[in-house]
C-alpha positions as a LaTeX table, in Angstrom:
\begin{tabular}{lrrr}
\hline
Residue & $x$ (\AA) & $y$ (\AA) & $z$ (\AA) \\
\hline
Met1 & 37.45 & 7.99 & $-129.97$ \\
Asn2 & 36.57 & 6.09 & $-133.02$ \\
Lys3 & 39.87 & 4.81 & $-134.52$ \\
Arg4 & 38.28 & 2.36 & $-137.31$ \\
Val5 & 39.66 & 2.53 & $-140.46$ \\
Ser6 & 37.14 & 1.81 & $-143.49$ \\
Ile7 & 39.32 & 0.19 & $-146.16$ \\
Val8 & 37.40 & 0.63 & $-149.74$ \\
Val9 & 38.11 & $-1.58$ & $-152.46$ \\
Pro10 & 36.42 & $-1.03$ & $-155.95$ \\
Val11 & 36.01 & $-4.44$ & $-157.64$ \\
Tyr12 & 35.46 & $-4.89$ & $-161.14$ \\
Asn13 & 36.43 & $-8.23$ & $-162.86$ \\
Ser14 & 39.06 & $-9.19$ & $-160.69$ \\
His15 & 38.32 & $-12.74$ & $-159.35$ \\
Ala16 & 42.29 & $-13.49$ & $-160.14$ \\
Thr17 & 43.90 & $-10.79$ & $-158.43$ \\
Leu18 & 41.09 & $-10.11$ & $-155.64$ \\
Pro19 & 41.98 & $-12.93$ & $-153.23$ \\
Lys20 & 45.44 & $-11.60$ & $-152.87$ \\
Cys21 & 44.50 & $-8.18$ & $-152.41$ \\
Leu22 & 41.78 & $-8.91$ & $-149.40$ \\
Asp23 & 44.35 & $-11.42$ & $-147.65$ \\
Ser24 & 46.47 & $-8.41$ & $-147.44$ \\
Leu25 & 43.77 & $-6.67$ & $-145.77$ \\
Ile26 & 42.37 & $-9.52$ & $-143.44$ \\
Ala27 & 46.08 & $-9.72$ & $-142.36$ \\
Gln28 & 46.14 & $-6.47$ & $-140.98$ \\
Thr29 & 48.09 & $-6.19$ & $-137.57$ \\
Tyr30 & 45.60 & $-3.44$ & $-137.02$ \\
Gln31 & 42.22 & $-4.72$ & $-135.97$ \\
Asp32 & 39.50 & $-2.32$ & $-135.98$ \\
Leu33 & 38.77 & $-1.84$ & $-139.57$ \\
Glu34 & 35.99 & $-2.77$ & $-142.13$ \\
Ile35 & 37.01 & $-3.79$ & $-145.50$ \\
Ile36 & 34.14 & $-2.49$ & $-148.18$ \\
Cys37 & 34.27 & $-4.24$ & $-151.30$ \\
Val38 & 31.90 & $-2.25$ & $-153.88$ \\
Asn39 & 31.52 & $-4.83$ & $-156.75$ \\
Asp40 & 31.03 & $-2.24$ & $-159.78$ \\
Lys41 & 28.83 & $-4.76$ & $-161.87$ \\
Ser42 & 31.51 & $-7.17$ & $-162.46$ \\
Lys43 & 30.95 & $-9.50$ & $-165.54$ \\
Asp44 & 33.08 & $-12.10$ & $-163.96$ \\
Asn45 & 32.50 & $-14.31$ & $-160.32$ \\
Ser46 & 34.16 & $-11.23$ & $-158.41$ \\
Ile47 & 31.15 & $-11.06$ & $-156.40$ \\
Asp48 & 30.97 & $-14.81$ & $-155.57$ \\
Val49 & 34.86 & $-14.07$ & $-153.88$ \\
Ile50 & 33.75 & $-11.32$ & $-152.15$ \\
Lys51 & 30.69 & $-13.49$ & $-150.73$ \\
Glu52 & 33.20 & $-16.42$ & $-149.69$ \\
Tyr53 & 35.51 & $-13.86$ & $-148.08$ \\
Gln54 & 32.25 & $-12.57$ & $-146.12$ \\
Arg55 & 31.51 & $-16.15$ & $-144.95$ \\
Lys56 & 34.92 & $-16.63$ & $-143.21$ \\
Glu57 & 35.53 & $-12.87$ & $-142.23$ \\
Ser58 & 33.11 & $-10.56$ & $-140.80$ \\
Arg59 & 34.73 & $-7.25$ & $-141.44$ \\
Val60 & 34.08 & $-7.91$ & $-144.97$ \\
Ile61 & 31.27 & $-5.73$ & $-146.27$ \\
Leu62 & 29.45 & $-6.05$ & $-149.81$ \\
Val63 & 28.15 & $-2.98$ & $-151.61$ \\
Asp64 & 26.52 & $-3.90$ & $-155.04$ \\
His65 & 26.22 & $-1.60$ & $-157.81$ \\
Glu66 & 23.17 & $-1.97$ & $-160.24$ \\
Glu67 & 25.20 & $-0.32$ & $-162.83$ \\
Asn68 & 28.96 & 0.21 & $-163.59$ \\
Lys69 & 30.28 & 3.69 & $-162.48$ \\
Asn70 & 34.07 & 2.94 & $-162.80$ \\
Ala71 & 36.48 & 3.47 & $-159.85$ \\
Gly72 & 35.15 & 7.01 & $-159.03$ \\
Gly73 & 31.62 & 5.89 & $-158.51$ \\
Ala74 & 32.52 & 2.93 & $-156.39$ \\
Arg75 & 34.67 & 4.99 & $-154.15$ \\
Asn76 & 31.78 & 7.24 & $-153.52$ \\
Ser77 & 29.84 & 4.11 & $-152.66$ \\
Gly78 & 32.33 & 3.21 & $-150.17$ \\
Ile79 & 32.82 & 6.44 & $-148.77$ \\
Arg80 & 29.24 & 6.43 & $-148.21$ \\
Ala81 & 28.75 & 3.32 & $-146.66$ \\
Ala82 & 31.96 & 3.83 & $-144.22$ \\
Thr83 & 31.61 & 4.14 & $-140.41$ \\
Gly84 & 35.25 & 4.76 & $-139.86$ \\
Thr85 & 37.20 & 8.26 & $-139.16$ \\
Tyr86 & 39.30 & 7.28 & $-142.05$ \\
Val87 & 38.86 & 5.64 & $-145.35$ \\
Cys88 & 41.74 & 3.87 & $-147.04$ \\
Phe89 & 41.71 & 3.08 & $-150.66$ \\
Val90 & 43.13 & $-0.22$ & $-152.12$ \\
Asp91 & 42.73 & $-0.98$ & $-155.73$ \\
Asn92 & 41.37 & $-4.70$ & $-156.29$ \\
Asp93 & 44.81 & $-6.04$ & $-157.62$ \\
Asp94 & 47.15 & $-4.28$ & $-155.22$ \\
Trp95 & 47.85 & $-4.89$ & $-151.73$ \\
Ile96 & 49.38 & $-3.64$ & $-148.53$ \\
Thr97 & 51.97 & $-4.73$ & $-145.97$ \\
Pro98 & 50.54 & $-6.58$ & $-142.98$ \\
Asp99 & 51.53 & $-3.43$ & $-140.53$ \\
Ala100 & 50.26 & $-0.74$ & $-142.96$ \\
Ile101 & 47.33 & 0.33 & $-141.14$ \\
Glu102 & 48.79 & 0.40 & $-137.87$ \\
Thr103 & 51.84 & 2.23 & $-138.88$ \\
Leu104 & 49.46 & 4.85 & $-140.50$ \\
Ile105 & 47.16 & 5.11 & $-137.42$ \\
Ala106 & 50.29 & 5.63 & $-135.20$ \\
Ala107 & 51.49 & 8.16 & $-137.31$ \\
Ser108 & 47.99 & 9.96 & $-137.12$ \\
Asp109 & 48.99 & 11.94 & $-133.83$ \\
Asp110 & 46.07 & 9.79 & $-132.37$ \\
Cys111 & 43.59 & 10.82 & $-135.21$ \\
Lys112 & 44.36 & 14.24 & $-135.29$ \\
Ile113 & 46.06 & 14.56 & $-138.58$ \\
Asp114 & 43.60 & 14.59 & $-141.45$ \\
Tyr115 & 45.93 & 13.13 & $-144.34$ \\
Val116 & 48.26 & 10.16 & $-143.52$ \\
Val117 & 50.63 & 9.44 & $-146.62$ \\
Pro118 & 53.03 & 6.34 & $-147.24$ \\
Gln119 & 55.64 & 5.44 & $-149.80$ \\
Trp120 & 54.49 & 3.01 & $-152.28$ \\
Cys121 & 56.27 & 0.53 & $-154.72$ \\
Glu122 & 55.44 & $-0.25$ & $-158.47$ \\
Tyr123 & 55.45 & $-3.99$ & $-158.51$ \\
Tyr124 & 56.09 & $-6.23$ & $-161.72$ \\
Thr125 & 57.65 & $-9.53$ & $-160.13$ \\
Glu126 & 59.89 & $-10.01$ & $-156.66$ \\
Asp127 & 62.74 & $-9.29$ & $-158.91$ \\
Arg128 & 61.50 & $-6.34$ & $-160.69$ \\
Lys129 & 60.01 & $-3.64$ & $-158.60$ \\
Thr130 & 60.55 & $-0.19$ & $-157.83$ \\
Ala131 & 60.05 & 2.08 & $-154.70$ \\
Lys132 & 58.31 & 5.70 & $-155.48$ \\
Lys133 & 58.49 & 8.80 & $-153.74$ \\
Asn134 & 55.17 & 9.99 & $-152.52$ \\
Leu135 & 55.23 & 13.64 & $-151.32$ \\
Ile136 & 57.91 & 15.04 & $-148.82$ \\
Val137 & 58.54 & 13.35 & $-145.80$ \\
Gly138 & 58.86 & 16.20 & $-142.89$ \\
Gly139 & 57.79 & 18.70 & $-145.11$ \\
Thr140 & 54.83 & 21.22 & $-144.13$ \\
Lys141 & 51.38 & 21.06 & $-145.44$ \\
Glu142 & 52.41 & 23.90 & $-147.78$ \\
Asp143 & 55.42 & 21.94 & $-149.43$ \\
Asn144 & 53.57 & 19.02 & $-149.86$ \\
Cys145 & 50.61 & 20.68 & $-151.50$ \\
Glu146 & 53.27 & 22.49 & $-154.04$ \\
Tyr147 & 55.06 & 19.11 & $-154.49$ \\
Ala148 & 51.53 & 17.43 & $-155.45$ \\
Leu149 & 50.50 & 20.14 & $-157.80$ \\
Leu150 & 54.23 & 19.56 & $-159.53$ \\
His151 & 54.64 & 15.88 & $-159.00$ \\
Gly152 & 50.93 & 14.39 & $-158.12$ \\
Cys153 & 50.49 & 12.61 & $-155.16$ \\
Arg154 & 49.05 & 8.61 & $-155.16$ \\
Met155 & 45.66 & 8.67 & $-152.65$ \\
Leu156 & 46.01 & 4.67 & $-152.86$ \\
Gly157 & 47.14 & 3.21 & $-149.42$ \\
Cys158 & 46.73 & 6.81 & $-147.73$ \\
Leu159 & 44.44 & 7.24 & $-144.59$ \\
Ile160 & 42.19 & 10.27 & $-145.46$ \\
Arg161 & 39.88 & 11.57 & $-142.75$ \\
Arg162 & 36.30 & 10.76 & $-143.88$ \\
Asp163 & 34.45 & 13.87 & $-142.95$ \\
Ile164 & 36.68 & 15.98 & $-145.50$ \\
Phe165 & 34.62 & 14.43 & $-148.44$ \\
Phe166 & 31.60 & 15.56 & $-146.98$ \\
Lys167 & 32.45 & 19.07 & $-145.65$ \\
Asn168 & 34.11 & 20.01 & $-148.57$ \\
Asp169 & 31.62 & 18.23 & $-151.27$ \\
Leu170 & 34.66 & 16.12 & $-152.64$ \\
Phe171 & 33.53 & 13.50 & $-154.52$ \\
Tyr172 & 34.99 & 11.40 & $-157.32$ \\
Pro173 & 33.40 & 12.06 & $-160.94$ \\
Glu174 & 31.64 & 8.86 & $-161.66$ \\
Lys175 & 32.00 & 6.73 & $-165.25$ \\
Thr176 & 35.39 & 8.60 & $-165.80$ \\
Phe177 & 39.10 & 7.83 & $-166.00$ \\
Phe178 & 41.74 & 9.64 & $-164.15$ \\
Glu179 & 39.17 & 10.28 & $-161.27$ \\
Asp180 & 41.68 & 10.93 & $-158.41$ \\
Asn181 & 42.84 & 14.02 & $-160.55$ \\
Ala182 & 39.57 & 15.73 & $-159.89$ \\
Ile183 & 39.55 & 15.72 & $-156.02$ \\
Gly184 & 42.88 & 14.67 & $-154.92$ \\
Met185 & 44.56 & 18.27 & $-154.45$ \\
Gly186 & 41.42 & 19.81 & $-153.13$ \\
Leu187 & 41.59 & 16.81 & $-150.28$ \\
Leu188 & 45.17 & 17.79 & $-149.84$ \\
Tyr189 & 44.49 & 21.52 & $-149.46$ \\
Ser190 & 41.52 & 20.82 & $-147.32$ \\
Ala191 & 43.40 & 18.83 & $-144.56$ \\
Asn192 & 44.38 & 20.52 & $-141.45$ \\
Asp193 & 47.72 & 18.66 & $-141.50$ \\
Ile194 & 49.36 & 16.15 & $-143.74$ \\
Lys195 & 51.97 & 13.68 & $-142.32$ \\
Val196 & 54.15 & 11.80 & $-144.89$ \\
Ile197 & 55.78 & 8.25 & $-143.69$ \\
Asp198 & 59.14 & 7.14 & $-145.37$ \\
Lys199 & 58.27 & 3.57 & $-145.77$ \\
Val200 & 56.70 & 1.52 & $-148.53$ \\
Leu201 & 53.28 & 0.16 & $-147.22$ \\
Tyr202 & 51.36 & $-0.25$ & $-150.82$ \\
Tyr203 & 52.00 & $-2.15$ & $-153.49$ \\
Tyr204 & 50.89 & $-1.35$ & $-157.24$ \\
Gln205 & 50.49 & $-4.32$ & $-159.39$ \\
Met206 & 52.07 & $-3.30$ & $-162.93$ \\
Val207 & 50.46 & $-5.66$ & $-165.39$ \\
Ala208 & 52.15 & $-4.98$ & $-169.05$ \\
Gly209 & 49.52 & $-4.26$ & $-171.65$ \\
Ser210 & 46.77 & $-4.13$ & $-169.08$ \\
Ser211 & 43.79 & $-1.58$ & $-170.07$ \\
Ser212 & 44.60 & 0.50 & $-167.09$ \\
Arg213 & 47.69 & 1.59 & $-168.62$ \\
Ser214 & 46.72 & 2.06 & $-172.55$ \\
Ile215 & 46.04 & 5.18 & $-174.12$ \\
Ser216 & 42.89 & 6.03 & $-176.02$ \\
Leu217 & 41.20 & 9.26 & $-177.01$ \\
Val218 & 38.69 & 8.99 & $-174.56$ \\
Lys219 & 41.26 & 8.75 & $-171.63$ \\
Ile220 & 43.06 & 12.01 & $-173.04$ \\
Ile221 & 39.75 & 13.61 & $-172.83$ \\
Asp222 & 38.74 & 12.35 & $-169.50$ \\
Arg223 & 42.38 & 13.58 & $-168.24$ \\
Ile224 & 41.60 & 17.23 & $-169.52$ \\
Lys225 & 37.99 & 17.22 & $-167.98$ \\
Thr226 & 39.26 & 16.08 & $-164.63$ \\
Ser227 & 42.02 & 18.64 & $-164.78$ \\
Gly228 & 39.53 & 21.19 & $-165.15$ \\
Leu229 & 37.39 & 19.78 & $-162.07$ \\
Cys230 & 40.44 & 19.79 & $-160.05$ \\
Val231 & 40.95 & 23.42 & $-160.85$ \\
Asn232 & 36.82 & 24.22 & $-160.28$ \\
Asn233 & 37.04 & 22.53 & $-156.60$ \\
Leu234 & 40.24 & 24.44 & $-155.78$ \\
Glu235 & 38.75 & 27.80 & $-156.67$ \\
Arg236 & 35.27 & 26.86 & $-155.11$ \\
Leu237 & 37.29 & 25.85 & $-151.65$ \\
Gly238 & 38.96 & 29.11 & $-151.99$ \\
Phe239 & 42.34 & 27.82 & $-152.60$ \\
Val240 & 43.28 & 29.60 & $-155.59$ \\
Asn241 & 43.17 & 33.32 & $-155.33$ \\
Glu242 & 45.50 & 36.31 & $-155.36$ \\
Ser243 & 46.44 & 36.50 & $-151.64$ \\
Met244 & 47.82 & 32.67 & $-152.10$ \\
Ile245 & 49.58 & 33.59 & $-155.26$ \\
Ala246 & 51.32 & 36.60 & $-153.58$ \\
Ala247 & 52.29 & 34.34 & $-150.55$ \\
Arg248 & 53.97 & 31.85 & $-152.39$ \\
Ala249 & 55.93 & 34.70 & $-154.34$ \\
Arg250 & 57.04 & 36.35 & $-151.28$ \\
Ala251 & 58.23 & 33.06 & $-150.01$ \\
Arg252 & 59.67 & 32.07 & $-153.14$ \\
Pro253 & 60.42 & 34.96 & $-155.31$ \\
Ile254 & 60.25 & 34.66 & $-158.99$ \\
Pro255 & 63.14 & 35.37 & $-160.99$ \\
Ser256 & 62.56 & 38.91 & $-162.87$ \\
Ser257 & 63.56 & 37.52 & $-166.25$ \\
Ala258 & 63.99 & 33.93 & $-167.49$ \\
Pro259 & 67.45 & 32.79 & $-168.64$ \\
Ser260 & 67.93 & 33.45 & $-172.43$ \\
\hline
\end{tabular}
């Protein structure tokens, strides 16, 4: 059985942070993995950093874009280049714990579970970091899908079976912000099962004033667009219908009237 994990790293202008990210991936206690770095037309020397790591680590693979496609496009290229049963997305300024992939694989029930989810941490400095909840530990698939609809779910650091993307035609929109918003719920609903681990394995680097945390009209519009794509995908895959709504209503009756 193929138990390889393909770690996909979208790379854009990250020469300063990329080494820490790649070091954490190379240091994994689980060895059967490939590290796919997708250089998304970086303007700095990020590609040189990737090539330097390639010279000392055979598992590092370079995919080089001829045009900038944003993180969604880079992840699509990584998914298509991957050879593992699972893909795992790690951003170029984040990192994972040394036992992250081994822990996720151990929880996959011999690769039978489609979606394995760790907890994650917002990291500013060693003295300023906050563990965050990602779905419900021990919850059913239905509970976790409902939780994700209400509270969201971070795809970063998760093990996601690669063939789910192809079987359900769930690929990221390109050249847009909030790309996860478009397909995240479709992937969760399409999974045969979801396993949630009660352990922080992913560290999300928080940088005050960074472009990723800024607000603009373009980002607001992209948020609305990707929300529409999310609904379209759920409808196309048959997850939004009257029978589903009726089943949830029977399981959790809606009060006949709201309090005044």
